[in-house]
N, C-alpha and C positions, 0 to 999 in steps of 0.2 A: 675514444679518441680526448686527450685532454691538449687545449690549446693556452702554454703560459704566455705570460707576459710580463714584462719590467717597467716599474717608472723611475726615470732619471732628474731627481728636484734640478739638475742646474742646467737641463735642455729644455724647461718648463718655463712657458712665457706666465710669468705670475702677474701680469697686466690684467686690467677687470675685463669683461668681454659684454660688449652691450649690445643687445639684441635689436631690430628692425622693432615697427608699431604692428607689427604681426604678432608680436610677442608682448605688447605692451611697454616698450620698451627696457625692459626687463636686462636691470645686470646681474650678470656673478661676478662676484670679489671675487677677484686674485689672490692666490697663496704662494706662500711660499712654503719649504719644509717637506719631510716624504710624504705626508698625508695628502699634499696640496691637491694631486692626482686626482683621487678617490674624494676627496670633500668639495671640488668640483664637477668633476662627475653626476654625486651626487645631487647636487643643485639644477645641475643638467636634466636630468631626467625629471627631477619635481616640479620643472620650469614644464616641459614638454607635455607630462601628465597632466597637470594641473590646465593648461591649454582647454576653453569648451569644445572644440575639436574633437581629442585625442577620447575620450569617452564614445564618442559618437563612430568615430572612426573603428572603432573594436569594435562594438556592438554589430554594426553594419558587417563587418568580418564576419561575427556571428551568426549573423538573419544567413548570409551569405551558407554561408557553413551548412546551416543544421537547417532551414527553411524552405529562402527561393534565392536566387542569384538575381531577381529583378527588383529593385529597393526602388519602389515608384514614391512619390510626393506623397501620397498620403499615408504609405507607409512609416515614409521618414518620420510625419509628423505625431502621425499617432502610436507609432511601435519604437523605432529609435530614439528617439530624443527622450520618451518617459525611461528605457530601459537604461539609457546614458545617463540620466538624472541618476537610477538609483545608482549605476554601477559606481558613479562619485561619490555618490553620498557619503556622512558622516558614519551614516549606519554600516554601510558595506566598503568603506573605504578602496575602493577597486581590486575585490578579489574577482576573482573571475568565478567561481563555482554558483555561486548563490545568483548568479546571470546566466549562469547557461542552466541552470536550474529553473529560474523562473521564467527563461523564453519556452522552453519545455513542455512548461507547464499551459502555458497561454490558450487559448482559443487561436490566436492567429495558427501557429505551431499546427492545429487542429483542423482549420479548416481547409473548406476543400479542394481549393484553387490552388494551396502548398502540396496536397496528396499527390505524389508523382513528379513535384513540378523540378527534382534532380536526378541527374545521369549519374549511374553509380560512377566512381572511380575503375578504375582495373583492379584496386586490392578489396573496394565492398563487394565487385563482380565474383570473383575468383575467389574470395576468402567467404563471400556470403554464401556460392551455390554450395560448396562444402559443407559449410554448417547448414543448409537449410536442407539438403539430402544426407544428414549426418552421416557425412565419411568418415572412415577409420585415419586420425591422426597418431600416428607414432610416438610414442617416448622416448627420445633421443636417451637418455638415460637407458632406456633396456632395447631399445630397435633402433638402433644410430644408422645402419643403411636405408632401412623404409624410412627414416625418417628424414632423412638427405635424398631421399628420391623424389617424395613428395615435395620438400621445400623448395629442390632445385625445377622440379615442375611447377610448383606457385611463381616462384621467381620468374622462369623465363614466359611464364606466360603474360605477368604483370608487363614485365619489360618489354615483350614484345604487341603488349595496347598499349607501350607508350607509358609506362611508370616505372621506374629503375627505382625503388626504394632505396636501396643504397648507394646510387649514383645520381642524386639530382644534375640535373641538365644546369641550374645557376641558384644565386641564395633564396630566391624568390622560389623555390620551386617547382614544377611541370606546370605548363601556362596554365592549365585550366582552374588550379587556383589563384591566377591572379589578373589574365588578361580577358577580355572584352567576351564575353557569351559564358566565361567559368564552364562550367562542366559541360557545354556544348562542345568543346575543344578535345574532348575525350573521343568522340562520334568524326568519323568521316566513310567514306567507301571503301578504307580498306579494313581499319577496325571491325567495322558491322561485321565482315564477313569473317578476320581472326576473332572476333567473340563467338560468332559460331560454331565454329572449329572448335575452339576451348569447350565448350557444353557439348559439344556432339561425343570430346572422349569420355564424358562423363555417361551420356546417354548409350555410349557401343564401348565397354571397358575395355582396356589395353593395355594399359600402366599397370603391370605385377612392382604392389610393394613388394610381398615375399611371397614365399611360395604358397599360393590355395588363397592371397590375398590380394585383388585390383583394384584399381580405384576404380568407381564407377556405382551409379545408382541401380540398387534391387529393386526392378519394376519386378517379378516376380513375390517377390517378399512383399513389397506394396501393397498387391493384390492381392495374396491370402490373406491379409491382416483386414482387407477391409471386410472380407468374404466371408458372413457367419458362416460356420460349419462345412467348414472349407472343403473337406472329404465325405461328404456325407448329399449327395446331389437331390435326396427326396423327403430332405426335414429344409432345404433352406434355398428358395431361389437364387438363381446367377445374377450377379453384380450387373447394370444396364449399362452402355457404353456411358449416359449420363453421372454414372456415381462414378466410371473412370477417370473422365472430366473435371469432376469434381473433387475428387483426390489429388489429380496434380495440379491443379488447379491453388490449393490451400496454400496461402501466404506465396504464393508463385509471381501474382502482378499486385503491385502498389494500388492500382485501381482495376477496377471490376470491369470484365471484357461484357458485351451486348450479347443477347439473346443471337443475332445474325452472326454473330462470332463463335459462337457454341457451336450452333447447327454446321457452319462451317470447316469447326474444327475435328465433329464426328464425323460428319458426313462426305466430305474431301478429303480430309487427312489419316483417319483412323481407317473407314472403312472405303478408302479408293475411290471414290464414286461409284463404284463399281455393286456396291453390298450392300443390304436393305441393315438395318439397327439388329434386326433378330438376329443375323449371321452370328455376331457377336455372341448371344446368347447361347448360341448351338455349340460355338469354337471351345467359347468358354467350359462349358457343362462339359464339354467334351477333353479338355486339357483337368478338369477333377477328377473325371472318371480313371482317367491314365495320366497322371502327372509327370510319369520317369519316360512315355514315350517323346522323342526328339521333336516328331512334326508337330505335334499336339501343341509342344512348350515354344516351336520357332513358330508356330500361325498365332501364339497368342501377343511376343515378343516384335514381332515384325509389325505387328498392330501399332502395339502402346509404346516401344519406341520410335517409330515414324509421327507419333502425335507429341509423342514429351519432345522429339527433337524438334518441331516445328516451333512448338510453344516456348520453347528455352530460347528460338530465333526470333522472337513477336518482339515488336517494339516497345511492350506494355513491359517486358523482364528488365529492359536497360535503365528503368525509371525507379526510384524508391521516394 
C-alpha cells in the first residue's frame, strides 16, 4: 500500500513557527514556494531529533524490545544515557543498526536478570515453535495450497492470541508494544490456555498440509535420532527417561528448570505416577525390537507426547 500526499503552496502558513522553552524556543523560519513544506518539515525533524530526550527515548524503546521492559533508574544512568550519547554522536549520526549491535553485544543483554525477562509475542510464540521443531515450510512457488494452509493456520493462531499482523488495532500497534506492562499484556486467563491449545496441535499432529505430510513434531524421529544403534538392542543400551527429558528440553526454555521440576516431569507426567523409570527402558527396548507393532509404538508416543505437551504449556516456555 502506498499513501500519496500533495503540497499546496498558497494554503501554506509561511510565517515562522516559534516553539516553547522545551525546545529551547527554537524557531523554524517560514518559507514560500513549492519546496516550502519539505524544507520546514526537514527543519522540524532535525529539531526533534537533536532534542536531548530524543535519543534516550529511542534507546529506551530498543532496550524494552530486546532486553527488559523494566527500565530502572540504574539502567537509565548506566545503559540508556551512554547508549543515547553514542546514538547521537558524530561518529554514529543517529544510525540505528550500530546501536542495536552495541546493545546486543553488551554485558547487560546477557545478564542473568535479563534472561527470560520478556514474554513471547504471538508471532515469536508461533513462528518460533515452528522453527524450533523444524517444521516443513512449503515453498509457495511450488506448494501453493500447502503454503496457504500453513499461513492461514499461523495467522489464525496469532490473531486468536491477540496479534493480527495484517490488521493492527491502532497506529501504536498492539497494547503489548506500548502500554504499561509491555509483553505481560500478551498473557491473561484466556490466552494462556489458547497458547497451550496451539502447541497441542504440534504434539498431536492433525493439520494435513498435503497428502502424507502433517504439521507436527516427529517425536519418534527425535527419539530414534537420540538412540545409538536403534535396531540393535544388544549393541547399545536404551536411552533413559533423563535422556528423553534432556532431548525435549534442548533450546526449549530460556531459563533452566530445577531438579525438582525435572523429577516431576519424569515421574508425574511421563511415568504417570504409576510406573518406575525402569518401565520406560523396557518399553523402549520392546519398541526397538518391533517398531512396526502399533501397540509398542503407542506406548512410547503416549508417554512422550504427554511429557512434551506439558512442557510446552509451562510458563518457562512462554519466555525468552
